[in-house]
C-alpha positions in Angstrom: 41.1 114.4 26.7 41.9 110.8 26.9 39.1 107.9 27.1 39.6 107.5 31.3 38.4 111.3 32.3 35.4 109.7 31.1 36.0 107.1 33.9 35.7 107.1 38.1 38.4 106.3 40.0 37.7 102.8 41.4 36.8 102.3 38.1 40.2 103.2 37.4 41.5 101.0 40.1 39.8 97.6 39.4 41.3 98.2 35.7 44.7 99.1 36.4 44.7 95.9 39.6 43.0 93.7 36.3 45.7 94.6 34.1 47.9 93.3 37.1 47.3 89.7 37.3 48.3 87.4 34.6 45.3 85.4 33.6 41.4 85.4 33.3 40.5 87.1 37.2 36.4 86.0 39.1 35.0 88.5 41.5 36.5 88.1 45.1 40.4 87.4 43.7 40.2 91.2 42.2 38.2 92.2 45.5 41.7 91.1 47.5 44.6 91.8 44.5 42.6 95.5 45.4 42.3 95.2 49.0 46.7 94.7 48.8 47.5 97.3 46.4 45.2 100.4 46.5 44.7 98.6 50.2 41.1 99.9 49.8 38.0 97.1 50.6 35.4 97.6 48.3 31.9 96.4 48.8 30.9 93.1 46.6 27.7 94.8 45.0 30.2 97.5 44.2 33.2 95.6 42.2 29.9 94.0 40.4 28.9 97.1 39.5 31.9 98.4 38.7 33.4 95.3 36.9 29.9 95.5 34.3 30.4 99.7 33.6 33.9 98.7 32.5 32.5 96.1 30.6 29.5 98.4 29.3 32.3 100.4 28.3 34.0 97.9 26.1 37.3 97.8 29.3 37.2 94.6 29.9 35.1 91.8 28.6 33.4 87.9 30.8 32.6 84.6 30.6 31.5 82.4 33.0 33.5 79.8 33.9 32.4 75.7 34.5 30.1 75.3 37.2 32.3 74.2 40.6 31.1 71.2 43.0 32.5 73.5 46.0 30.3 76.2 45.5 26.6 73.9 44.6 27.1 73.9 40.9 27.4 77.4 40.1 30.2 78.5 37.6 32.2 81.7 38.2 32.2 85.2 35.6 35.8 85.3 34.7 37.2 88.9 33.6 39.9 89.7 30.9 41.1 93.2 30.2 40.7 94.1 26.4 42.8 96.1 24.0 41.7 99.6 24.9 41.8 98.7 29.1 45.2 98.1 27.6 46.1 100.8 26.2 43.5 103.2 29.0 45.6 101.8 31.8 48.5 102.5 30.1 47.3 105.6 29.6 46.3 106.2 33.6 50.3 104.6 34.9 52.3 108.2 32.2 49.4 111.0 33.8 50.0 109.6 37.5 54.0 109.1 36.7 53.5 113.2 35.4 51.8 114.4 38.1 53.9 112.5 40.7 56.8 113.8 38.6 55.9 117.5 39.6 54.6 116.9 43.1 57.7 118.1 45.4 57.8 115.5 48.9 55.9 117.1 51.4 58.2 118.2 55.0 57.1 117.4 58.2 56.9 120.9 60.1 
């Protein structure tokens, strides 16, 4: 049983999304990438709760950026994948590829 067995589908998708972003990412950017790659919409609250869980599990880390003048001085929280998260994302990709390899294409009847 791998580390990814304890991840929800949303946690897996967010982790895969974060590994596809080259730099540290903030919430709205992650949300847009989820929409683009998985064609799914997630609430801001659901996104941040999931990011917190991934952080608690040791898959990602976060840091506060500098305050932005256009946001009234509020700082963005940036997220980055840690080594454990990279290994988990690779495990997810491998298991998905293996599952797809064994599936036969559906036929229209």
